[in-house]
C-alpha positions in Angstrom: -152.3 11.8 3.3 -155.9 12.3 4.6 -154.3 14.3 7.4 -152.6 16.2 4.6 -155.1 16.6 2.7 -157.5 18.2 5.3 -154.8 20.6 6.5 -154.4 21.8 2.5 -158.3 22.3 2.3 -158.4 24.0 5.7 -155.7 26.4 4.3 -157.9 27.2 1.1 -158.8 30.9 2.0 -162.5 31.4 2.3 -164.6 33.4 -0.2 -165.6 36.5 0.6 -169.3 36.9 1.5 -171.4 38.6 -0.9 -173.4 42.1 0.2 -177.1 41.7 -0.5 -178.8 45.3 -0.5 -182.1 43.4 -0.4 -181.4 41.5 2.6 -180.2 44.0 4.4 -183.1 45.9 4.1 -185.2 43.2 5.2 -183.2 42.7 8.3 -183.3 46.6 9.1 -187.1 46.4 8.6 -187.3 43.7 11.3 -185.2 45.1 13.5 -187.3 48.1 13.1 -190.5 46.9 13.7 -189.4 44.8 16.4 -187.9 47.5 18.5 -191.6 49.3 18.1 -193.0 46.3 19.3 -190.7 46.4 22.0 -191.3 49.9 22.9 -195.3 49.4 22.3 -195.3 45.8 24.9 -193.5 48.0 27.5 -195.4 50.9 27.6 -198.6 48.4 27.9 -197.1 47.1 30.7 -196.5 50.3 32.1 -200.1 51.6 31.8 -201.7 48.0 32.5 -199.0 48.5 35.7 -200.5 52.1 36.9 -203.9 51.2 36.2 -203.7 48.1 38.7 -201.7 50.3 41.5 -204.5 52.9 41.7 -207.6 49.9 41.5 -206.2 47.1 43.6 -204.8 47.2 47.2 -201.3 46.5 47.3 -199.5 43.2 49.3 -197.7 45.5 52.0 -195.5 42.3 53.3 -194.5 41.7 49.5 -193.4 45.4 49.0 -191.1 45.4 52.3 -190.0 42.3 51.2 -188.6 43.3 47.7 -188.1 46.6 49.0 -185.5 45.2 51.6 -183.9 42.6 48.8 -183.1 45.6 46.2 -181.6 47.2 48.7 -179.2 44.4 50.0 -178.3 43.4 46.0 -177.3 47.1 45.5 -176.5 49.0 48.6 -172.6 48.0 48.6 -171.6 48.2 44.9 -173.7 51.6 44.9 -171.8 53.3 47.5 -168.4 51.9 46.3 -168.9 53.2 42.7 -170.3 56.4 44.2 -166.9 56.8 46.9 -164.8 55.9 44.0 -166.4 57.9 40.9 -166.4 61.4 43.6 -162.5 60.4 44.3 -161.4 60.1 40.5 -163.7 63.2 39.8 -162.1 65.4 42.4 -158.6 64.0 41.2 -159.6 64.8 38.0 -160.1 68.5 38.4 -157.3 69.0 40.7 -155.5 68.5 37.5 -157.5 70.5 35.7 -158.1 73.6 37.6 -154.7 73.3 39.0 -154.0 75.1 35.3 -155.7 77.9 36.2 -155.2 78.2 39.8 -158.4 77.1 41.2 -158.3 74.5 42.9 -159.6 75.6 45.5 -163.3 75.7 44.1 -163.3 72.0 43.6 -166.5 71.2 45.8 -168.3 73.8 43.8 -168.2 71.8 40.6 -168.3 68.4 42.1 -171.6 69.3 43.8 -173.2 70.1 41.2 -171.8 67.6 39.3 -173.0 64.8 41.8 -176.4 66.0 42.7 -177.7 66.7 38.8 -175.7 63.7 37.0 -173.4 61.3 38.8 -175.4 60.3 41.8 -178.8 59.2 39.9 -177.4 58.1 36.7 -174.4 55.9 38.0 -176.9 54.2 40.9 -179.2 53.8 37.9 -176.9 51.9 36.2 -176.2 49.8 39.0 -179.4 49.0 39.7 -180.0 48.3 36.0 -177.4 45.9 36.5 -177.9 44.0 39.8 -182.0 44.2 40.4 -183.0 44.5 36.7 -181.4 41.6 35.8 -182.1 39.9 39.1 -186.2 40.8 38.5 -185.8 39.6 34.8 -184.1 36.0 35.9 -186.9 35.7 38.6 -189.9 36.4 36.7 -188.2 34.3 33.9 -188.1 31.8 35.6 -191.7 32.0 37.3 -192.9 31.9 33.1 -190.6 28.8 32.1 -191.7 26.8 35.3 -195.7 27.7 34.4 -195.9 29.7 38.2 -197.6 32.5 35.9 -199.9 30.4 34.6 -200.5 29.0 37.7 -201.4 32.7 39.1 -203.7 33.5 37.0 -205.6 29.9 36.9 -206.1 30.8 40.8 -208.0 34.4 39.6 -205.2 36.2 40.9 -203.7 39.2 38.7 -200.1 38.7 38.2 -199.1 42.1 37.4 -200.5 43.1 40.9 -198.9 40.4 42.5 -195.9 40.6 40.4 -194.6 43.6 38.8 -196.4 46.3 41.3 -194.5 45.2 44.5 -191.3 45.2 42.2 -191.7 48.1 40.3 -192.5 50.3 43.9 -189.5 48.3 45.4 -187.1 49.5 42.8 -188.3 53.0 42.6 -188.2 54.0 46.4 -184.5 51.8 46.3 -183.7 54.3 43.7 -184.5 57.7 45.6 -182.8 56.0 48.5 -179.4 55.0 47.5 -178.8 58.0 44.8 -179.6 60.3 48.2 -177.1 58.2 50.2 -174.4 58.0 46.9 -174.6 61.3 46.6 -173.2 62.1 50.1 -170.9 59.2 49.8 -169.7 60.5 46.1 -168.9 64.0 48.1 -167.2 62.6 51.1 -165.0 61.0 48.4 -164.4 64.0 46.8 -163.2 65.6 49.8 -160.6 62.9 50.3 -158.8 63.5 47.3 -159.5 67.4 47.5 -158.1 67.6 50.8 -154.4 66.0 50.0 -154.3 67.1 46.4 -155.9 70.8 46.4 -154.7 71.7 50.3 -158.2 72.4 51.1 -159.5 72.2 54.7 -163.1 70.0 55.2 -164.5 72.9 56.2 -163.9 74.9 53.4 -164.6 71.9 50.9 -168.4 71.7 52.0 -168.6 75.2 52.5 -168.2 75.6 48.6 -170.9 73.2 48.3 -173.2 74.7 50.5 -172.9 78.0 48.9 -173.4 76.7 45.4 -175.6 73.5 45.4 -179.0 75.0 45.5 -182.1 72.4 46.2 -182.8 72.5 42.5 -180.0 70.8 42.0 -180.8 68.0 44.8 -184.3 67.7 43.8 -183.4 67.6 39.6 -181.5 64.1 40.7 -183.7 62.9 42.9 -186.6 62.7 40.3 -184.2 61.5 37.5 -183.7 58.7 40.2 -187.3 58.3 40.1 -187.9 57.9 36.7 -184.9 55.9 36.1 -186.1 53.7 38.8 -189.9 53.0 37.4 -188.3 52.2 33.5 -185.8 50.1 35.2 -188.5 48.1 36.7 -190.8 47.9 34.1 -188.3 46.7 31.7 -187.0 43.8 33.6 -190.4 43.1 34.6 -191.3 42.8 31.0 -188.3 41.0 29.8 -188.9 38.4 32.6 -192.4 38.2 31.6 -191.9 37.5 27.9 -189.3 35.0 28.4 -189.6 31.7 25.9 -187.2 29.1 25.3 -186.4 27.6 28.4 -183.3 28.3 30.4 -181.5 29.9 27.4 -184.7 32.3 27.7 -184.0 33.1 30.7 -180.6 34.1 30.2 -181.5 36.1 26.9 -183.9 38.3 29.0 -181.6 38.9 31.5 -179.2 40.0 29.4 -181.7 42.3 27.3 -183.4 43.7 30.2 -179.7 45.1 31.4 -178.8 46.0 27.8 -182.2 48.1 27.4 -182.5 49.5 30.7 -179.2 50.7 30.5 -179.6 52.7 27.0 -183.1 54.0 28.2 -181.3 55.4 31.5 -179.1 57.7 29.0 -181.8 58.2 26.5 -184.0 59.6 29.6 -181.4 61.3 31.2 -180.9 63.6 27.9 -184.8 64.8 27.9 -185.0 65.1 31.6 -181.9 67.3 32.0 -183.4 69.4 28.9 -186.6 69.8 30.6 -185.1 70.6 34.0 -183.1 73.2 32.1 -185.9 74.9 30.5 -188.1 75.0 33.5 
């Protein structure tokens, strides 16, 4: 009878939650203030990092160590994403342009799209997922285990020792990986263009060479540099502000990836508009 009684109670419908406008506004205000604090904290860390970069000597060995580590984390997944992005984009263009009898001009659109947008944006998203999460987790673990406090106690500057090498490594890696991803994406597009659009490899690359100008390449590379900078700063900020033990490390890692990815898309809009104006 007791089991039956429990079943009957659990089967009763739950009372609908009552919407409280006051609590909703308070929660909305807290989220807004938290966002302002987050932006302020990241901006402060960026300014302090730039100041430390020009005022102190760079730890060259640590920089190259981080550069190799960042490259190893990202190169395979970046190349894989670039290859299949070029193939899928070329396949879609073969269908779309085929309706107007313009299949042969696939190379022109692929070249501009990859150099200006797809290359830097997709590469940066992969860096945010692989490298940004790794930086946040690594620094977060150092904060939880009080290694950062030990660095400060020894008289060293944590920003110069921990943030600057990771920032420069991520920035240069973004530039290098974006350049290689552009080429891999073009090759992926060529594979589909040759089979689906019945164009030769030489004609495909002739179309790219005659259409893509230096501005298309430089705009994508400049975007990649900005993206690499903000990804590293956001990851370092979340790592250095970690609290709450191992659970806090997981939360910092997740927030780093989410905030960096959103920032990449927002920054891409403003940079694109800036390049189109100038």
